N, C-alpha and C positions, 0 to 999 in steps of 0.2 A: 323392715328397717325402722329403727327407733327414731322418732321425731324429736330433735333437740332444737326448739325454736330459738332464733335470735331474739334479742330484746325488742327489736322493731316488730317482729312477728307476734310476740306476746302482746304488745301494745295494740296491734291491729285486731287480734282475736278479741281482746277486751272491748275494743271499739264496736265491733259487731254485736257483742253480747249486750252492750249498754245502749245501743241505738237501734230500735226496731226497724227504722227506715234509714238506710245509710248508703254511702258510696265509699268504696275503697279505690282511690285514685293512685294506684301504685304502678311504678315503672315495670316494664317487662323484666322478669328474672327475680322479682322479690317474693314470689311464692303465693300469689293470690288464691290459687285453688286449695292448697293445703291449709292456709289460714281460714278460708271460708268453711271447709269441711270440718276442721277442728272445732270451730265455733258452733256449727250445726250439731256435731256430736255431743257437745256439752249441753246445748239446749235440749236435745233429746234425753240425755241422762237426767236432766232436771225436770223432765216431763212437761216442758213448755211447748214443744212442737213434736210432730210425728211424721209429717210428709213434706218433702221439699221438691220444688220444681226448678230445674236449671234450664235456662234458655241460652243456647250457645251457637256459634257458627258450626256448620255441619261437621267439619273435620275435628273440631274440638269436642263436639258432642259425641262423636264416634269413639274417641280414644281417651282424651285427657282426664275426664272425671272418673272413669272406671279405673284407669291406670293409677291415679293418685290414691284412690280408696284402697286399691290392692297393695300399693307400695309401702304405706306406713302402718306399723303395727297397731296403733291406736285407732285406726279407721277400718280395719279389716272386717269388723262386724257389720259395717254398713252395707246394705244391699242396694245396688244401683241398677235401675232398669232403663234401657235405651228405648225411647219412644220414637222409633225411626222405621223407615221402610214404607211398605204399602199402608193404606188406611187400615186394613185388617190387622197388620202387624202392629201398628201403633195402638190400636184399640186393645189388642191382647196385652201389650206392655203396660198400658194404663190399668188394666184389670188385674195385673199381677201384684203380689204383695212385695213392696219395696220401701226403702227409706228415701231414696233419691231417684227422681224421675228426670231424665235428661232428654230434651227435645231440641232439634235443630231450629234455628230461628225462622227458617222458611215455612215451618209447619205450625208456628205459633198462632197465626191467624185462624187456622183450622181448629186448633185446640180451644181457643176462646169461643169460637162459634159452637163447638161441641157442647161446652158447658154453659152457653148462654151468658158469657161474661162473668160468671161466678166460679172462680177456680177453686177446686177442692183440695187446696194445699195450704199449709201453714206458713211456709217460707217460699219466696220467689227470688231466685238468683238470676241476675241478668249479666251474662258473660258472652259477649263483649257489649258494654253499655253504648258504645258508639254505633252499634248496629241500629239504634233507635234514634239517631241524631236528626233524621228528617221528619219534621212535623207533618209532612204530607204523605208519608208512607203508610201503607196498610198495616204494617206491623206496629208502628207507633200508635195508630188509632186503636188497634186491638189492645195494646198495652194500657192505653189511657182508660179504656173501659174496664180492664181486668185487674189492674194493680190495686185499686181500693178494696177488692174482696179478699186480699191476702194481708195477714196481720204483720208480717215481716218481709221487707224487700231489701235485697243487697245488690247494689250495682257495682260491677267490676270493670275497670278500665285503667288506662295509663294516665299519668299526669298530663293534663292538656297543655299544649304549647299555646302561646298567645294567639296565634292565627287559628286555633281550634276553638276559641271561646265562643264564637258565633254559633257553634253547634251544641253548646252546653245546655241551652234552654230545654230542648226536648228530652235530653238525657236526665236532667234534674226533675222534669215533670213526671217522668216514669217513677221517680222515688217519692216526691212530695206533692204531686198534683198542683204544681205552680205556686206553692206557698212562699218560696224564696225569690224566684226570678220572675214571678208574675204568671198570669193565666193566659197571656197572649204572646206569641213569638214576635209579632209585629211591634208590640209595645216594648218588648225586650230589646229589639233591634234599634228602635228609635231612641231609647234611653241611653244605651251604652256604646253605640257604634256610629261611625260616620259611614254612610252608604254612598256608593258610587254607582250611578245608573247609566245605562245605554238603551235608548228607546224605551224609557220607563221600566226597564228590567234591571234589577239589582245585580251587578256583576262582581262587586267586591265590597266587603265590610271591614273597616279598620276600627280597632278599639279606640274609643275616645281617650284622650289624655287623662290619666288618673283612674280610669274605670276598670282596668284589669284587676287592681287590688280590691276595688269595691265589690266586683263580682265574686272574687275568691272569698272575701269576708262574708258575703251573704250566704254562702254554702258551707262555711267552715264549721258550723255546729253539727252538720250531719256527714260531712265528707272528710275523710282522713287522706291527706295527700303526702306521698313519699316519693322522693326521687332516688334512683339507684346510687348516685354519686355520694349521697349523704348516709346511706345505710349498709350498702353491700360490703361485707368483710371478705371479699374474694379477690383473686388476682385481677389486674386491671383489664384483662381481656378474657371474656367468658364466652366459650364456644358451646353452642347447642346443636346437637344432631337431631334434625327433624325428620323422622321416618314418614315417608309419604306412601300410603297403601294404595296399590292399584286395585281396580275392581277385578273380580275373578276372571272375567272375560278378557280384560287387558293383560292380566298377569299370564294367562295361558297363551295369548298372542305373543307376548314378549318371550316366553320360554321357547315357543316354536321358532320365532325370529332368531333368537340366540343360537339355537341348535343348528338351524339351516345355515347361518352365516359362519359358524365355527367349522362345520363340515365342508362348506364351500371353500373356506380359507385353507383347510388342511389339504384339499385336493389341488389347490393352486400353488401353495407355498410350502408344502410339507417337506420338501427337500432342500430348502434354502439354508445357508449357514446362519449361525446364531445372530451375528451382527446385522445381517440383512433382514432376518426374521423380525427383529425388534421394530424396524421401520415399517414393515408390513403389518405388524400387530397394531400399530397406532391407528391405521385405517379401520381395522376391525373394531377396536374399542370405541372409536368415534361413532361408528354406525350404531353400536349398542347404546352409547351415551345419548345419541339423538333420540332414539326410541324412548329412553328413560325420561328425557326432557319433554317429550310429548309430540314430536314431529320429526320426520326424516326427509332427506333429499333423495330423489331418484337419480338415475344416471344423467338426466337432462337438467339437473339442479332445480327441479320443480319440488315444491314443499308439499308433503302429505301429512296432515294433522291426524294424530292417533288418540290422544287423550289430553285432558286438561287438569289432571290431579295436582301437578306441581304449580300450575298457574293459580289454582284455587287456594293452595296453601300459602303461596306468596301473597296473594291478596289479603288473606287473613292476618298475616304478619304486618303488612303495611297498615291495615286498619287498626291493629292493636297498638301500633306506634303512636297513634293519636296525634298526628300533626308533626311528629319529628321526621326529619329527612332520613332517607335510607339509600345506601349505596348497594346496588345489585350487580354482582359479577355474572356475566353470561358466558356461554361457550360458543354458540353458533349464531350466525346472523339471523336465522329464522326465529331465534328466541326473542329478538328485539321487537319485531312486529307483533308477535303474539302477546308479549308482556304489555306493550303499549295498548293493545286492544282491550286486554283484561282490566287495566288500570285507567280506563277512559274516565276523564273528569279530573284527574290529577295532572300536575305538571311533571311529565316523564320525559327526560332528556337523555339522549345518547351522547356520551362524552366524546368530543372530537378535538378539543384544544383549549387554549388559554381562556377564551371567553366563557366556556362552560365551567371551567375551574373557578373563575371569579364569581359566577352566578351561584355555584354550589356553596362556596365559602361564605357568601352573603346570605345564605338561607333562602334563596329564591327558587330552589328546585325541590320538589317533593320526593322524586325518585330519580336517581342518576344511574343509568345503565352504562357499565364499562366492561371492556374485555380486560382481564388481568394483565395481559401483555402490554396494553396501552397505558396503564396507570401504575405499573409495578415499581417503578424506580423514580425517585426525585421529586414527586409531587406532594405538596403539603395540602391535605384535604381535611385536616382534623377540625377546622372551624365550622365545617358544614354539617357535621352529624356524628353520631356514635353508634349507628346500627349498620351492620353489613349482612347481606344475604347472598349466599353462593347458590345460584340457580343450578349450577353444575360445577363441581370443583376442578375437574381435570386431574392430571397426574403429576404436575410439576410442583414439587415442594417449594422451590425457591420463589416461583411466581406467586404461589399461595401465601407464603409468609410475607413477601414484599408487598403484595396487594393489601393484605390486612394492615400492614404498617402504614398505609396511607392515612388511616384514622387513628391507629394505635401508636401515637408518637408524642414527643414533647409538645406541650401546648394544648393537648386534649384535656378538656375539663370534666369529662364523664367516663365511667367505665365503658369500654367498647364491647358490644354484644355481637357475636358472629353466629349466624344461623346457616347450617349446611342442610340443604334440601336433598334428601337421599331417597330415591324410590326403592322400597323394600324388595329384595329378591332380584335386584338388577346389578349391572356393572358399577353403579354408583357406590355400592357398599365396598367393593374391592378398591376403587379409586380412593375413597376416604381412608380405608385401612392402610393403603400404601403411603398416604400423606402422614398418617399417625405414626407409621413405622419408620418414617424418614428415609425411605428407600429411594434411590435415584430413579429418574424417569425410565431409562432403558430397562433397568432391572425390574421395575414395577410392571412394565408392560409384558416383559417375558414371563414373569411369575404368574400374572393373570392369564396370559395366553396358555401357558402349560397347564394351569388349573382347568381351564375350559376344554383343552384338548383331552386331558385325562377323563374329565367328566363325560364327554360325549363319545370317547373311545369305548368306554364301558357300556354305554347305552346301545351303541351300534353292535357290539358283541352279543348283547342280550337279545 
């Protein structure tokens, strides 16, 4: 595909080229990856750099950077090596000849130890920069040691919300070693924030009056900040399909589960008339959707966890939102407990009524969990946020559209970004296709049921 950069993307590319140590504080959806790779390609063409290290969340490291390099014509000469897997596999990847080496952030401490703090790379890309927001974390300590050994550092993250500025110190230190916000996080906190303590433990930090702009001004010479509402020349609602890859073991378990359930369904309901069959099919699809979401109910309504792939991807999206509130639509009650456990440390609330709506619109909730049926009609939620994540979409087009319209409505000041989490190779993909095809619920269920029956009828014959 030919890359035709928007003007803001051209400006961002030039920013990277002109600033050896810089931050791109760009909202989700503005194209941070292609901007960064394009700048790196130009630096390579000019013989300024040869090897780049990208440190990223695991799922992003597994797919995003390779996909982006393969997607655009001007980047297809870049060779990307994934430094992932066992220690032996990571070492083999590092020994291979490549232009871009991508490593998961959880392996970064190991990498720094391997090279004694002196990284053998010309460029270090930190994606997502908020992964290093804790000055007490081992990964930050490793970054503090290693980043001075690299001549170019590019930090990628979203534009920080005011309540996320307390976390900015460590992120900026990764880029400039404390030149702008100081060498000490405690001094940074004392200078710019009002701290609230309980038993001598800091429980909350609020930006002092007038200090938000001071902080932003201090980092303005190396950080380019762009908000989607100012630059995106796209429809007001942008939908991203996020494919979640199951491990080989889990994918095989799903395939067996699907086959067993379909054949079981055929034995029990094979002779039912079409209108009755659709109702029966809903139960089958729910079972398959539960598996895709990561847990299933047994006959006694006990929950059995299977995988955490969707939870991991959701957590990465929440982190990348960089302090912006997110509305998450769930399918099953067991999704609630598992999401809350995964996002421990954030204010995660399950929508129950008017008080929750007030708190959401006041910006007091980090993640609001809602069932689409409970929020689909009549609620004005646009003041609380502009990001939506569908943990599972379901099959009802009307509910899907109406639920999205809680944020995508008059009074919304930002483009609304919708993320559909779809487990590859599962019923999730058929549900999403049904919504895209605008097929009615009953017909969608019947079409998917017939597809599965044909699929396994052939395998039983073989």
